[in-house]
GUTIRO-747530 format. One line per field, with one value per residue (C-alpha): residue number from 1; residue in one letter; chain; x, y, z. Coordinates in Angstrom, 1 decimal. Layout:
N
pos <- c(NUM ...)
code <- c(A ...)
unit <- c(A ...)
X <- c(X ...)
Y <- c(Y ...)
Z <- c(Z ...)
END
This chain:
375
pos <- c(1 2 3 4 5 6 7 8 9 10 11 12 13 14 15 16 17 18 19 20 21 22 23 24 25 26 27 28 29 30 31 32 33 34 35 36 37 38 39 40 41 42 43 44 45 46 47 48 49 50 51 52 53 54 55 56 57 58 59 60 61 62 63 64 65 66 67 68 69 70 71 72 73 74 75 76 77 78 79 80 81 82 83 84 85 86 87 88 89 90 91 92 93 94 95 96 97 98 99 100 101 102 103 104 105 106 107 108 109 110 111 112 113 114 115 116 117 118 119 120 121 122 123 124 125 126 127 128 129 130 131 132 133 134 135 136 137 138 139 140 141 142 143 144 145 146 147 148 149 150 151 152 153 154 155 156 157 158 159 160 161 162 163 164 165 166 167 168 169 170 171 172 173 174 175 176 177 178 179 180 181 182 183 184 185 186 187 188 189 190 191 192 193 194 195 196 197 198 199 200 201 202 203 204 205 206 207 208 209 210 211 212 213 214 215 216 217 218 219 220 221 222 223 224 225 226 227 228 229 230 231 232 233 234 235 236 237 238 239 240 241 242 243 244 245 246 247 248 249 250 251 252 253 254 255 256 257 258 259 260 261 262 263 264 265 266 267 268 269 270 271 272 273 274 275 276 277 278 279 280 281 282 283 284 285 286 287 288 289 290 291 292 293 294 295 296 297 298 299 300 301 302 303 304 305 306 307 308 309 310 311 312 313 314 315 316 317 318 319 320 321 322 323 324 325 326 327 328 329 330 331 332 333 334 335 336 337 338 339 340 341 342 343 344 345 346 347 348 349 350 351 352 353 354 355 356 357 358 359 360 361 362 363 364 365 366 367 368 369 370 371 372 373 374 375)
code <- c(M E F R N K A L D Q F I T P E S F I P I K K R D L S G P N G W L L F V A C N S G I D L A V S V K Q E Y E S M L K Q N G S E L L E I P L L G S Y N D P V T R V F S D T E T C P R L N E H V A G S N A Y V F Q C A H E N I T H N T V N E N I Q Q L L Q V V R T L R A H R A R T I T V V T P Y A P Y S R Q D K P S F L A R E A T L A S L F V D Q L K V A G A Q T H L T Y H P H A L S L Y G F Y E P E M M L V A L S G L G L F T E I F Q S F K G L E D V V A V S T D A G G A K F T V H F S E A M N I P Y A I A N K F R P G K D R A N L L G I I G D L N G K K T A I I S D D E T V T G S S I A N A T R W L H S N F G V K D I H I A I S H L K I K E E Y I P T I V E L H E K Y G L A A L H T T D S I P Q I P A V K N L G F I Q V H S L A R R F A S T I N K L H Y N Q S V S D L F G K V K S)
unit <- c(A A A A A A A A A A A A A A A A A A A A A A A A A A A A A A A A A A A A A A A A A A A A A A A A A A A A A A A A A A A A A A A A A A A A A A A A A A A A A A A A A A A A A A A A A A A A A A A A A A A A A A A A A A A A A A A A A A A A A A A A A A A A A A A A A A A A A A A A A A A A A A A A A A A A A A A A A A A A A A A A A A A A A A A A A A A A A A A A A A A A A A A A A A A A A A A A A A A A A A A A A A A A A A A A A A A A A A A A A A A A A A A A A A A A A A A A A A A A A A A A A A A A A A A A A A A A A A A A A A A A A A A A A A A A A A A A A A A A A A A A A A A A A A A A A A A A A A A A A A A A A A A A A A A A A A A A A A A A A A A A A A A A A A A A A A A A A A A A A A A A A A A A A A A A A A A A A A A A A A A A A A A A A A A A A A A A A A A)
X <- c(0.0 1.3 1.0 1.2 0.6 -1.4 -1.2 2.6 2.5 2.5 5.7 7.6 7.9 9.8 12.5 13.0 13.9 16.8 19.6 18.6 17.5 20.6 23.1 25.9 28.1 25.2 26.4 24.8 25.4 23.9 25.2 28.8 29.3 32.5 32.4 35.4 35.7 37.6 41.0 40.3 39.7 43.1 42.8 39.3 40.2 43.3 41.3 38.5 40.8 42.4 39.0 37.8 41.0 40.4 36.8 38.0 40.6 37.8 35.4 32.9 30.4 30.6 32.3 32.5 32.0 30.0 32.0 30.7 33.2 35.7 37.8 35.3 32.3 33.4 31.0 31.7 31.1 32.8 30.7 32.0 31.8 34.0 31.1 31.0 28.1 28.2 25.7 25.0 24.2 22.9 20.7 22.5 19.8 20.6 24.2 27.3 29.2 33.0 34.0 37.6 39.4 43.1 43.1 46.8 47.6 49.3 46.6 44.1 46.3 43.5 44.3 43.7 40.7 39.2 39.5 38.0 35.1 34.4 34.6 32.1 29.7 29.8 29.1 26.2 24.8 25.0 23.2 20.5 19.9 19.6 22.9 22.6 26.2 29.0 32.7 35.3 38.6 41.5 45.0 46.3 44.3 44.2 45.0 46.2 49.3 47.1 45.8 46.7 47.7 51.3 52.9 52.1 50.4 46.9 45.7 42.7 42.7 41.8 42.0 38.9 37.2 37.7 36.1 33.2 32.7 32.6 30.0 27.8 28.1 26.8 29.8 29.8 33.4 36.8 39.3 42.9 46.5 49.2 47.9 50.3 48.8 46.6 45.0 42.7 40.6 39.2 37.7 35.6 34.0 31.2 29.4 31.9 34.5 38.1 39.9 43.6 45.8 49.3 52.4 54.1 53.0 54.2 57.6 58.2 57.4 59.8 62.7 62.3 65.8 67.2 65.3 67.3 70.7 72.9 74.5 71.2 69.4 66.0 66.1 63.3 63.7 62.4 60.8 57.3 57.9 59.8 56.9 56.3 60.1 60.1 57.3 59.1 62.4 60.5 58.9 62.2 64.2 66.8 67.8 66.6 67.8 66.0 67.1 66.7 65.6 64.0 62.4 63.9 61.6 59.2 60.1 63.4 64.5 67.8 69.3 71.0 72.1 71.0 70.3 71.1 73.8 75.2 78.5 79.2 76.1 76.5 72.9 70.2 66.5 65.1 61.3 58.8 55.1 55.5 57.8 57.3 60.8 62.9 64.8 64.3 65.4 68.2 69.6 69.4 71.0 73.9 74.5 74.4 76.8 79.2 79.3 78.8 80.1 76.8 77.3 74.0 70.9 67.3 64.4 60.7 58.2 54.5 53.5 55.9 54.6 57.9 57.8 60.0 62.4 63.4 64.2 68.0 68.2 67.1 69.4 72.4 71.6 71.8 75.0 77.0 75.5 74.8 71.1 70.6 66.8 63.8 60.5 57.1 53.5 51.1 49.0 50.1 50.1 53.8 55.3 57.3 60.6 60.0 59.0 62.1 64.5 65.5 66.3 62.8 60.3 56.6 54.4 50.7 48.2 45.4 45.5 45.5 42.5 40.6 41.2 40.1 37.0 36.0 36.3 34.3 31.6 30.9 31.4 34.5 37.6 40.2 42.9 43.6 44.7 47.1 46.8 49.5 52.8 54.4 57.9)
Y <- c(0.0 3.4 6.3 9.9 13.3 15.0 18.3 18.4 17.3 20.9 21.6 18.2 17.4 14.4 16.8 18.2 14.7 14.3 16.1 14.2 10.7 10.3 11.1 8.7 7.3 7.0 5.2 4.1 7.6 9.6 10.8 12.1 15.8 17.9 21.3 23.6 26.3 29.4 28.1 24.5 25.1 23.9 20.8 20.0 20.3 18.1 15.4 15.6 15.2 12.1 10.6 11.1 9.6 6.5 6.3 6.5 3.8 1.5 2.1 4.3 6.2 9.2 12.1 14.5 14.7 17.8 20.5 23.6 26.4 27.9 31.1 32.6 31.4 30.9 29.3 31.9 35.6 38.2 41.3 44.8 44.5 41.4 39.0 35.9 34.1 30.7 30.3 27.1 27.6 24.0 21.4 19.4 17.4 13.7 14.2 12.6 15.8 16.2 19.7 20.7 23.3 24.1 25.7 26.5 28.2 31.0 31.5 34.0 34.9 34.2 33.2 29.6 30.7 32.6 29.4 27.3 29.7 29.5 25.7 25.5 27.9 25.8 22.6 24.2 25.5 22.0 20.6 23.3 22.3 18.6 17.1 13.6 13.1 15.6 14.8 17.5 17.1 19.1 17.7 19.2 18.8 22.3 22.5 18.9 20.1 21.3 17.9 18.5 21.5 22.3 21.4 24.0 26.3 27.6 26.3 24.5 21.5 23.4 20.3 19.1 22.5 22.3 18.8 20.1 22.9 20.3 18.3 21.3 22.5 19.1 17.1 13.3 12.5 14.3 13.1 14.3 13.3 12.4 14.3 15.3 13.0 9.9 11.0 13.1 10.0 10.3 13.7 12.5 9.2 8.3 11.2 11.6 9.5 10.5 9.1 10.0 8.7 7.8 9.3 5.8 4.6 7.7 7.8 4.1 4.6 7.6 5.8 2.3 2.4 2.5 -0.5 -3.1 -1.3 -1.7 1.8 3.6 4.7 6.2 9.1 10.7 14.4 13.7 11.1 12.1 10.9 7.8 5.4 6.5 6.2 2.7 1.6 3.3 1.5 -1.8 -1.3 -0.3 -3.0 -0.5 0.5 3.6 6.3 8.9 12.5 13.9 17.5 20.1 23.5 26.2 28.9 29.8 28.5 27.0 23.4 22.4 18.9 17.0 14.0 11.1 7.7 4.7 2.9 5.3 3.6 3.1 4.8 6.8 7.8 9.1 9.6 12.1 12.1 14.4 15.1 18.9 21.8 25.6 26.9 23.9 24.0 20.3 18.9 21.4 20.3 16.6 17.2 19.2 16.6 13.7 15.4 16.9 14.3 11.1 11.8 11.1 12.6 11.9 13.1 13.0 14.6 13.7 16.1 15.4 19.1 21.8 25.0 26.9 30.6 32.8 33.9 30.3 29.3 30.3 27.6 24.9 26.2 26.1 22.4 21.7 23.6 22.7 19.7 17.0 17.6 15.9 16.2 17.3 15.6 17.0 17.1 19.6 19.4 23.0 25.2 26.0 29.5 30.4 30.3 26.6 25.8 27.5 25.2 22.3 20.0 20.2 17.8 18.4 15.2 15.5 13.8 14.0 10.4 9.2 11.4 10.4 6.6 7.1 9.1 6.3 3.8 6.0 6.7 3.0 2.1 0.0 -0.4 2.3 0.4 -1.9 1.2 2.9 1.2 -1.5 -1.3 -4.4 -5.0)
Z <- c(0.0 -0.9 1.5 0.1 1.6 -1.2 0.6 0.0 -3.7 -4.9 -3.0 -3.3 -6.9 -8.3 -9.5 -6.0 -4.8 -7.1 -5.2 -2.0 -3.2 -5.4 -2.8 -3.3 -0.6 1.8 4.9 8.2 9.6 6.6 3.3 3.1 3.4 3.8 5.4 5.5 8.2 7.0 8.2 7.1 3.4 2.1 4.3 3.2 -0.4 -0.2 1.7 -0.7 -3.7 -2.1 -1.3 -4.8 -6.2 -4.1 -5.3 -8.9 -8.3 -7.0 -9.8 -8.0 -10.1 -7.7 -9.3 -6.5 -2.7 -1.8 0.0 1.7 2.2 -0.2 -0.4 -2.8 -0.7 2.9 5.4 8.1 7.5 9.6 10.3 10.7 14.5 14.2 15.2 13.1 11.5 9.6 6.8 4.9 1.3 0.8 2.4 5.1 6.8 7.2 6.3 7.9 8.1 8.5 9.6 8.8 10.7 11.4 14.9 14.6 11.3 9.4 6.7 8.1 11.1 13.5 17.0 18.1 20.1 17.1 15.0 17.7 18.1 14.3 14.5 17.3 15.5 12.3 14.3 16.0 12.7 11.2 14.2 14.0 10.4 11.1 10.1 11.3 12.6 12.9 13.0 13.7 11.9 13.3 12.3 15.5 18.7 20.3 24.0 24.0 25.9 28.7 29.7 33.3 35.5 35.9 39.2 41.9 39.4 39.6 36.3 34.8 32.5 29.3 27.1 29.0 28.4 24.7 24.6 26.7 24.1 21.3 23.1 23.8 20.2 18.9 17.7 18.1 17.0 16.9 14.3 14.9 14.4 17.0 20.0 22.7 25.4 25.2 28.4 26.1 25.5 29.1 28.3 25.5 26.7 26.8 25.0 22.2 20.4 19.9 16.8 17.1 14.3 15.4 13.8 14.1 10.7 8.8 10.6 9.9 6.2 6.0 7.6 6.0 4.6 8.2 9.4 11.2 10.9 14.0 13.8 13.9 17.1 17.8 20.2 22.3 23.2 26.7 29.0 27.9 24.4 25.5 25.0 21.4 20.7 22.1 19.8 16.9 17.7 17.9 14.6 13.1 14.8 16.1 19.7 21.4 23.7 25.8 26.5 30.0 30.0 32.3 31.7 33.9 32.4 29.7 26.2 27.5 27.7 29.1 28.4 31.2 29.2 27.0 28.5 26.2 24.4 21.8 21.2 17.5 16.4 13.2 12.6 15.0 14.3 16.8 17.1 18.9 18.6 18.3 18.7 18.8 19.5 18.5 21.7 22.6 19.2 19.1 22.4 21.5 18.1 19.5 22.3 20.0 17.5 20.0 22.8 20.9 17.5 15.7 12.2 10.5 12.3 11.1 12.9 12.7 14.1 13.7 14.3 13.4 15.0 14.8 14.4 12.2 15.0 15.7 12.1 12.5 15.2 12.8 10.1 12.5 13.2 9.5 8.9 12.1 13.9 11.3 10.7 7.4 7.1 9.1 8.4 9.4 8.3 7.0 10.2 10.8 7.6 7.3 7.0 3.9 5.8 6.4 2.9 1.5 3.4 1.2 4.1 5.5 4.0 4.6 4.3 3.5 5.8 3.3 2.3 5.9 6.7 3.6 4.3 8.0 7.0 4.6 7.4 9.9 7.3 7.0 10.7 9.9 12.0 11.9 13.7 10.7 8.8 11.2 14.6 14.0 12.3 10.9 12.2)
END
């Protein structure tokens, strides 16, 4: 038996059903939609291109994933009094929406807090207009370094506050890359889900040529990153060492020494999740080169947040202390001074995010993509 609402026939014609009924890539959470906040446009476009490339390789009839937000038509408008207002120029009800935003960036020169506010407003707007599910995509997890108060300091846990804001705005999932602390998971559950991709897979791919070599050592810049370095060394089948550092003041890190067997080591791979000033990696590089005679040093940083004034430090490492190459990702849009240095290689995360979004869209396991690294 067919049920029809005749009163709506004059408004809902067969033609008006076409854009909605023929939505391709419909999954259990709704039809796929990408939404770019003003500082996430480049990221959204790169992930969209990778996703569409994978669809083409697998014979999909889908030609294009819908994307809201561009430089010519941004989602968020800024009024003359500096208030912001997101506006959606297309129907979003029933969608499985992925909202892209770079909280730390050098594109619009917004502060982190301004970009977060725009993100929250876009999420709320999507919720108000009946998006079925909303996933926030930020390559760098803002405030992840503030996962606990500093010792004897009157601070709050602002990483928790950021997650609370996402929940209130209406997001269900947060997709990010190599966060500073795994303790973040506790702030999301059970209302939200955190999907945090590890940097282990990318680093292992980059340094495949060093796998199993006896004169190569993996080095952590401090005890906080030791666990990651141990996993990396196991995946690479090389020994590891851990730098011992302390911070006597703001933006300073002093090195007390490096723990580990460095005898006969010719190459060191220093890894860290992020750096702003470069002081930790600089201290470790100088110590390895000057005290242990390590001549060939490679650095892998998931999030390079370095500012212009600290670029000379990195250049000095390359010219005087054996820094052969510095590898990072595009999780933070890089300043021109970084892009102009030939020994710095910036690796795109677009393919990783596209593959992960595909898994999430169909409620499939993400861990089989990047959760395990074959040794």
